[in-house]
C-alpha positions as protocol buffer text, in pm:
chain_id: "A"
residue {
  index: 1
  type: MET
  ca { x: 3339 y: -524 z: -464 }
}
residue {
  index: 2
  type: MET
  ca { x: 3219 y: -191 z: -322 }
}
residue {
  index: 3
  type: HIS
  ca { x: 2941 y: 1 z: -493 }
}
residue {
  index: 4
  type: SER
  ca { x: 2879 y: 372 z: -449 }
}
residue {
  index: 5
  type: VAL
  ca { x: 2531 y: 467 z: -332 }
}
residue {
  index: 6
  type: LEU
  ca { x: 2339 y: 691 z: -569 }
}
residue {
  index: 7
  type: HIS
  ca { x: 2113 y: 926 z: -375 }
}
residue {
  index: 8
  type: HIS
  ca { x: 1774 y: 1031 z: -510 }
}
residue {
  index: 9
  type: ARG
  ca { x: 1724 y: 1399 z: -575 }
}
residue {
  index: 10
  type: PRO
  ca { x: 1427 y: 1571 z: -403 }
}
residue {
  index: 11
  type: TRP
  ca { x: 1238 y: 1605 z: -732 }
}
residue {
  index: 12
  type: GLU
  ca { x: 1286 y: 1233 z: -796 }
}
residue {
  index: 13
  type: ASP
  ca { x: 1138 y: 1153 z: -454 }
}
residue {
  index: 14
  type: ALA
  ca { x: 843 y: 1384 z: -521 }
}
residue {
  index: 15
  type: LEU
  ca { x: 778 y: 1226 z: -861 }
}
residue {
  index: 16
  type: ALA
  ca { x: 799 y: 875 z: -714 }
}
residue {
  index: 17
  type: ILE
  ca { x: 546 y: 963 z: -444 }
}
residue {
  index: 18
  type: LEU
  ca { x: 308 y: 1108 z: -700 }
}
residue {
  index: 19
  type: ILE
  ca { x: 338 y: 807 z: -931 }
}
residue {
  index: 20
  type: GLY
  ca { x: 322 y: 554 z: -648 }
}
residue {
  index: 21
  type: VAL
  ca { x: 12 y: 713 z: -496 }
}
residue {
  index: 22
  type: SER
  ca { x: -159 y: 743 z: -837 }
}
residue {
  index: 23
  type: LEU
  ca { x: -104 y: 374 z: -914 }
}
residue {
  index: 24
  type: THR
  ca { x: -224 y: 275 z: -567 }
}
residue {
  index: 25
  type: ALA
  ca { x: -535 y: 493 z: -587 }
}
residue {
  index: 26
  type: LEU
  ca { x: -630 y: 335 z: -919 }
}
residue {
  index: 27
  type: GLY
  ca { x: -580 y: -14 z: -780 }
}
residue {
  index: 28
  type: ILE
  ca { x: -788 y: 64 z: -472 }
}
residue {
  index: 29
  type: GLN
  ca { x: -1064 y: 200 z: -696 }
}
residue {
  index: 30
  type: PHE
  ca { x: -1069 y: -136 z: -878 }
}
residue {
  index: 31
  type: TYR
  ca { x: -1094 y: -312 z: -542 }
}
residue {
  index: 32
  type: SER
  ca { x: -1369 y: -84 z: -418 }
}
residue {
  index: 33
  type: ASP
  ca { x: -1574 y: -127 z: -737 }
}
residue {
  index: 34
  type: ALA
  ca { x: -1544 y: -507 z: -713 }
}
residue {
  index: 35
  type: GLU
  ca { x: -1592 y: -509 z: -332 }
}
residue {
  index: 36
  type: LEU
  ca { x: -1262 y: -680 z: -269 }
}
residue {
  index: 37
  type: LEU
  ca { x: -1016 y: -636 z: 15 }
}
residue {
  index: 38
  type: ILE
  ca { x: -650 y: -543 z: 27 }
}
residue {
  index: 39
  type: GLY
  ca { x: -412 y: -593 z: 317 }
}
residue {
  index: 40
  type: SER
  ca { x: -246 y: -359 z: 568 }
}
residue {
  index: 41
  type: THR
  ca { x: -413 y: -38 z: 688 }
}
residue {
  index: 42
  type: ALA
  ca { x: -564 y: 17 z: 343 }
}
residue {
  index: 43
  type: GLY
  ca { x: -748 y: -313 z: 382 }
}
residue {
  index: 44
  type: LEU
  ca { x: -865 y: -219 z: 730 }
}
residue {
  index: 45
  type: ALA
  ca { x: -994 y: 111 z: 592 }
}
residue {
  index: 46
  type: LEU
  ca { x: -1174 y: -68 z: 306 }
}
residue {
  index: 47
  type: LEU
  ca { x: -1330 y: -315 z: 548 }
}
residue {
  index: 48
  type: ILE
  ca { x: -1455 y: -32 z: 770 }
}
residue {
  index: 49
  type: SER
  ca { x: -1594 y: 149 z: 465 }
}
residue {
  index: 50
  type: TYR
  ca { x: -1784 y: -165 z: 355 }
}
residue {
  index: 51
  type: VAL
  ca { x: -1936 y: -204 z: 701 }
}
residue {
  index: 52
  type: THR
  ca { x: -2021 y: 161 z: 764 }
}
residue {
  index: 53
  type: GLY
  ca { x: -2066 y: 304 z: 415 }
}
residue {
  index: 54
  type: TRP
  ca { x: -1818 y: 581 z: 496 }
}
residue {
  index: 55
  type: ASN
  ca { x: -1566 y: 702 z: 237 }
}
residue {
  index: 56
  type: PHE
  ca { x: -1235 y: 516 z: 223 }
}
residue {
  index: 57
  type: GLY
  ca { x: -1017 y: 829 z: 210 }
}
residue {
  index: 58
  type: PRO
  ca { x: -1085 y: 981 z: 556 }
}
residue {
  index: 59
  type: ILE
  ca { x: -1088 y: 637 z: 720 }
}
residue {
  index: 60
  type: PHE
  ca { x: -749 y: 554 z: 568 }
}
residue {
  index: 61
  type: PHE
  ca { x: -601 y: 879 z: 693 }
}
residue {
  index: 62
  type: LEU
  ca { x: -733 y: 827 z: 1047 }
}
residue {
  index: 63
  type: VAL
  ca { x: -626 y: 463 z: 1092 }
}
residue {
  index: 64
  type: ASN
  ca { x: -269 y: 560 z: 1004 }
}
residue {
  index: 65
  type: ILE
  ca { x: -237 y: 826 z: 1274 }
}
residue {
  index: 66
  type: PRO
  ca { x: -100 y: 587 z: 1543 }
}
residue {
  index: 67
  type: PHE
  ca { x: 183 y: 478 z: 1313 }
}
residue {
  index: 68
  type: TYR
  ca { x: 334 y: 823 z: 1258 }
}
residue {
  index: 69
  type: TRP
  ca { x: 512 y: 803 z: 1594 }
}
residue {
  index: 70
  type: LEU
  ca { x: 683 y: 477 z: 1494 }
}
residue {
  index: 71
  type: ALA
  ca { x: 778 y: 628 z: 1161 }
}
residue {
  index: 72
  type: PHE
  ca { x: 930 y: 934 z: 1329 }
}
residue {
  index: 73
  type: VAL
  ca { x: 1113 y: 752 z: 1608 }
}
residue {
  index: 74
  type: ARG
  ca { x: 1238 y: 454 z: 1409 }
}
residue {
  index: 75
  type: MET
  ca { x: 1267 y: 575 z: 1048 }
}
residue {
  index: 76
  type: GLY
  ca { x: 1346 y: 946 z: 1076 }
}
residue {
  index: 77
  type: VAL
  ca { x: 1197 y: 1280 z: 983 }
}
residue {
  index: 78
  type: ALA
  ca { x: 1238 y: 1249 z: 605 }
}
residue {
  index: 79
  type: PHE
  ca { x: 1066 y: 908 z: 595 }
}
residue {
  index: 80
  type: THR
  ca { x: 782 y: 1036 z: 812 }
}
residue {
  index: 81
  type: LEU
  ca { x: 723 y: 1341 z: 596 }
}
residue {
  index: 82
  type: LYS
  ca { x: 720 y: 1134 z: 278 }
}
residue {
  index: 83
  type: THR
  ca { x: 482 y: 884 z: 436 }
}
residue {
  index: 84
  type: PHE
  ca { x: 248 y: 1153 z: 565 }
}
residue {
  index: 85
  type: THR
  ca { x: 245 y: 1312 z: 219 }
}
residue {
  index: 86
  type: ALA
  ca { x: 172 y: 980 z: 49 }
}
residue {
  index: 87
  type: ILE
  ca { x: -110 y: 898 z: 292 }
}
residue {
  index: 88
  type: ALA
  ca { x: -268 y: 1241 z: 258 }
}
residue {
  index: 89
  type: LEU
  ca { x: -247 y: 1226 z: -123 }
}
residue {
  index: 90
  type: LEU
  ca { x: -392 y: 874 z: -136 }
}
residue {
  index: 91
  type: SER
  ca { x: -680 y: 985 z: 85 }
}
residue {
  index: 92
  type: LEU
  ca { x: -749 y: 1276 z: -151 }
}
residue {
  index: 93
  type: PHE
  ca { x: -697 y: 1079 z: -472 }
}
residue {
  index: 94
  type: SER
  ca { x: -925 y: 798 z: -356 }
}
residue {
  index: 95
  type: MET
  ca { x: -1205 y: 1048 z: -297 }
}
residue {
  index: 96
  type: ALA
  ca { x: -1149 y: 1207 z: -639 }
}
residue {
  index: 97
  type: MET
  ca { x: -1101 y: 884 z: -834 }
}
residue {
  index: 98
  type: PRO
  ca { x: -1474 y: 807 z: -886 }
}
residue {
  index: 99
  type: HIS
  ca { x: -1514 y: 1152 z: -1042 }
}
residue {
  index: 100
  type: TRP
  ca { x: -1204 y: 1111 z: -1257 }
}
residue {
  index: 101
  type: LEU
  ca { x: -1308 y: 769 z: -1386 }
}
residue {
  index: 102
  type: GLY
  ca { x: -1686 y: 793 z: -1382 }
}
residue {
  index: 103
  type: PRO
  ca { x: -1910 y: 488 z: -1323 }
}
residue {
  index: 104
  type: THR
  ca { x: -1713 y: 169 z: -1384 }
}
residue {
  index: 105
  type: HIS
  ca { x: -1776 y: -204 z: -1386 }
}
residue {
  index: 106
  type: VAL
  ca { x: -1472 y: -419 z: -1319 }
}
residue {
  index: 107
  type: GLN
  ca { x: -1471 y: -797 z: -1352 }
}
residue {
  index: 108
  type: PRO
  ca { x: -1371 y: -920 z: -1002 }
}
residue {
  index: 109
  type: LEU
  ca { x: -1082 y: -1147 z: -1110 }
}
residue {
  index: 110
  type: TYR
  ca { x: -940 y: -870 z: -1327 }
}
residue {
  index: 111
  type: ALA
  ca { x: -980 y: -626 z: -1039 }
}
residue {
  index: 112
  type: ALA
  ca { x: -796 y: -864 z: -805 }
}
residue {
  index: 113
  type: LEU
  ca { x: -501 y: -927 z: -1037 }
}
residue {
  index: 114
  type: VAL
  ca { x: -458 y: -586 z: -1199 }
}
residue {
  index: 115
  type: GLY
  ca { x: -566 y: -388 z: -894 }
}
residue {
  index: 116
  type: GLY
  ca { x: -328 y: -586 z: -675 }
}
residue {
  index: 117
  type: SER
  ca { x: -46 y: -540 z: -924 }
}
residue {
  index: 118
  type: LEU
  ca { x: -105 y: -165 z: -948 }
}
residue {
  index: 119
  type: ILE
  ca { x: -99 y: -132 z: -570 }
}
residue {
  index: 120
  type: GLY
  ca { x: 215 y: -346 z: -551 }
}
residue {
  index: 121
  type: LEU
  ca { x: 391 y: -123 z: -805 }
}
residue {
  index: 122
  type: GLY
  ca { x: 277 y: 186 z: -617 }
}
residue {
  index: 123
  type: ILE
  ca { x: 412 y: 54 z: -287 }
}
residue {
  index: 124
  type: LEU
  ca { x: 736 y: -48 z: -459 }
}
residue {
  index: 125
  type: ALA
  ca { x: 786 y: 305 z: -593 }
}
residue {
  index: 126
  type: LEU
  ca { x: 741 y: 445 z: -243 }
}
residue {
  index: 127
  type: PHE
  ca { x: 965 y: 186 z: -77 }
}
residue {
  index: 128
  type: ARG
  ca { x: 1251 y: 260 z: -318 }
}
residue {
  index: 129
  type: HIS
  ca { x: 1233 y: 628 z: -229 }
}
residue {
  index: 130
  type: ARG
  ca { x: 1218 y: 568 z: 145 }
}
residue {
  index: 131
  type: GLY
  ca { x: 848 y: 629 z: 183 }
}
residue {
  index: 132
  type: SER
  ca { x: 542 y: 416 z: 249 }
}
residue {
  index: 133
  type: LEU
  ca { x: 166 y: 419 z: 285 }
}
residue {
  index: 134
  type: GLY
  ca { x: 184 y: 397 z: 660 }
}
residue {
  index: 135
  type: GLY
  ca { x: 66 y: 133 z: 902 }
}
residue {
  index: 136
  type: ILE
  ca { x: 206 y: -213 z: 845 }
}
residue {
  index: 137
  type: ASN
  ca { x: 428 y: -81 z: 564 }
}
residue {
  index: 138
  type: ILE
  ca { x: 621 y: 122 z: 821 }
}
residue {
  index: 139
  type: LEU
  ca { x: 662 y: -181 z: 1046 }
}
residue {
  index: 140
  type: ALA
  ca { x: 760 y: -401 z: 751 }
}
residue {
  index: 141
  type: LEU
  ca { x: 1028 y: -157 z: 631 }
}
residue {
  index: 142
  type: TYR
  ca { x: 1163 y: -115 z: 983 }
}
residue {
  index: 143
  type: LEU
  ca { x: 1196 y: -491 z: 1036 }
}
residue {
  index: 144
  type: GLN
  ca { x: 1354 y: -541 z: 694 }
}
residue {
  index: 145
  type: ASP
  ca { x: 1610 y: -266 z: 764 }
}
residue {
  index: 146
  type: ARG
  ca { x: 1698 y: -454 z: 1084 }
}
residue {
  index: 147
  type: HIS
  ca { x: 1736 y: -778 z: 880 }
}
residue {
  index: 148
  type: ILE
  ca { x: 1462 y: -946 z: 1085 }
}
residue {
  index: 149
  type: ALA
  ca { x: 1232 y: -1038 z: 798 }
}
residue {
  index: 150
  type: ARG
  ca { x: 1155 y: -937 z: 440 }
}
residue {
  index: 151
  type: ALA
  ca { x: 896 y: -660 z: 403 }
}
residue {
  index: 152
  type: GLY
  ca { x: 681 y: -870 z: 171 }
}
residue {
  index: 153
  type: HIS
  ca { x: 673 y: -1164 z: 413 }
}
residue {
  index: 154
  type: ILE
  ca { x: 556 y: -946 z: 699 }
}
residue {
  index: 155
  type: GLN
  ca { x: 284 y: -786 z: 490 }
}
residue {
  index: 156
  type: LEU
  ca { x: 164 y: -1125 z: 367 }
}
residue {
  index: 157
  type: ALA
  ca { x: 120 y: -1252 z: 726 }
}
residue {
  index: 158
  type: ILE
  ca { x: -86 y: -945 z: 818 }
}
residue {
  index: 159
  type: ASP
  ca { x: -289 y: -978 z: 498 }
}
residue {
  index: 160
  type: ILE
  ca { x: -385 y: -1335 z: 587 }
}
residue {
  index: 161
  type: ALA
  ca { x: -515 y: -1226 z: 927 }
}
residue {
  index: 162
  type: LEU
  ca { x: -717 y: -949 z: 765 }
}
residue {
  index: 163
  type: MET
  ca { x: -868 y: -1188 z: 509 }
}
residue {
  index: 164
  type: VAL
  ca { x: -986 y: -1415 z: 789 }
}
residue {
  index: 165
  type: ALA
  ca { x: -1162 y: -1118 z: 949 }
}
residue {
  index: 166
  type: ALA
  ca { x: -1315 y: -1030 z: 610 }
}
residue {
  index: 167
  type: LEU
  ca { x: -1502 y: -1362 z: 604 }
}
residue {
  index: 168
  type: PHE
  ca { x: -1742 y: -1208 z: 856 }
}
residue {
  index: 169
  type: VAL
  ca { x: -1817 y: -917 z: 621 }
}
residue {
  index: 170
  type: LEU
  ca { x: -1775 y: -1028 z: 258 }
}
residue {
  index: 171
  type: PRO
  ca { x: -1894 y: -1335 z: 64 }
}
residue {
  index: 172
  type: PRO
  ca { x: -1634 y: -1618 z: 58 }
}
residue {
  index: 173
  type: GLU
  ca { x: -1577 y: -1578 z: -317 }
}
residue {
  index: 174
  type: LYS
  ca { x: -1488 y: -1212 z: -269 }
}
residue {
  index: 175
  type: VAL
  ca { x: -1241 y: -1305 z: 4 }
}
residue {
  index: 176
  type: ALA
  ca { x: -1090 y: -1573 z: -220 }
}
residue {
  index: 177
  type: LEU
  ca { x: -1039 y: -1321 z: -501 }
}
residue {
  index: 178
  type: SER
  ca { x: -892 y: -1078 z: -248 }
}
residue {
  index: 179
  type: VAL
  ca { x: -636 y: -1344 z: -155 }
}
residue {
  index: 180
  type: VAL
  ca { x: -544 y: -1375 z: -525 }
}
residue {
  index: 181
  type: GLY
  ca { x: -489 y: -1000 z: -537 }
}
residue {
  index: 182
  type: ALA
  ca { x: -283 y: -1006 z: -216 }
}
residue {
  index: 183
  type: VAL
  ca { x: -55 y: -1271 z: -364 }
}
residue {
  index: 184
  type: ALA
  ca { x: -5 y: -1061 z: -679 }
}
residue {
  index: 185
  type: LEU
  ca { x: 67 y: -749 z: -473 }
}
residue {
  index: 186
  type: ASN
  ca { x: 311 y: -912 z: -234 }
}
residue {
  index: 187
  type: ALA
  ca { x: 487 y: -1105 z: -512 }
}
residue {
  index: 188
  type: ILE
  ca { x: 575 y: -775 z: -678 }
}
residue {
  index: 189
  type: VAL
  ca { x: 713 y: -634 z: -353 }
}
residue {
  index: 190
  type: MET
  ca { x: 903 y: -951 z: -255 }
}
residue {
  index: 191
  type: ILE
  ca { x: 1061 y: -1002 z: -597 }
}
residue {
  index: 192
  type: ASN
  ca { x: 1156 y: -643 z: -663 }
}
residue {
  index: 193
  type: HIS
  ca { x: 1225 y: -481 z: -325 }
}
residue {
  index: 194
  type: ARG
  ca { x: 1560 y: -636 z: -237 }
}
residue {
  index: 195
  type: PRO
  ca { x: 1821 y: -403 z: -86 }
}
residue {
  index: 196
  type: GLU
  ca { x: 2112 y: -593 z: -241 }
}
residue {
  index: 197
  type: ARG
  ca { x: 1971 y: -524 z: -588 }
}
residue {
  index: 198
  type: TYR
  ca { x: 1863 y: -164 z: -549 }
}
residue {
  index: 199
  type: ARG
  ca { x: 2107 y: 81 z: -391 }
}
residue {
  index: 200
  type: GLY
  ca { x: 1946 y: 419 z: -453 }
}
residue {
  index: 201
  type: GLU
  ca { x: 1881 y: 618 z: -136 }
}
residue {
  index: 202
  type: SER
  ca { x: 1700 y: 939 z: -56 }
}
């Protein structure tokens, strides 16, 4: 049975980017407060910020620069513009989030589960509107579109490698909780981002 494809309107894409980035920024703030690690380029940026003391936002923006070419060549202009917008907004939101929330104390297990879930929902919103948060997300979407592997599976493999590297920077219990968060995040993406279930396109 053939199904017609329902295309997203531009305002729907813009709203999805705003919501997805807001959820992700809140989740990353939980992670930062608890000194946990996420995967992909966001995790790399967090790891660099823990080592150097620099702010996450500018680091995240810079580490994504090499991936814009892949986004443009392989995924198209619209995808690249949405991704660039999402990355720029997340960089800005992450710098503003401590001022918006004020001083916070987050129980590490709660931060891992809820923070990871918030980030997973944010990434899901972007994926469904043909956007991403750059880096490994771009590669994961590209490989899934080519039916090579599921986006969540690819991200999980990269996350594992990043967690191993984190053992040289963070206490083992923090890395263990980060793994719990990564499982929560990737479970949301793997369960919900299935092309045969969701047919909306931008």
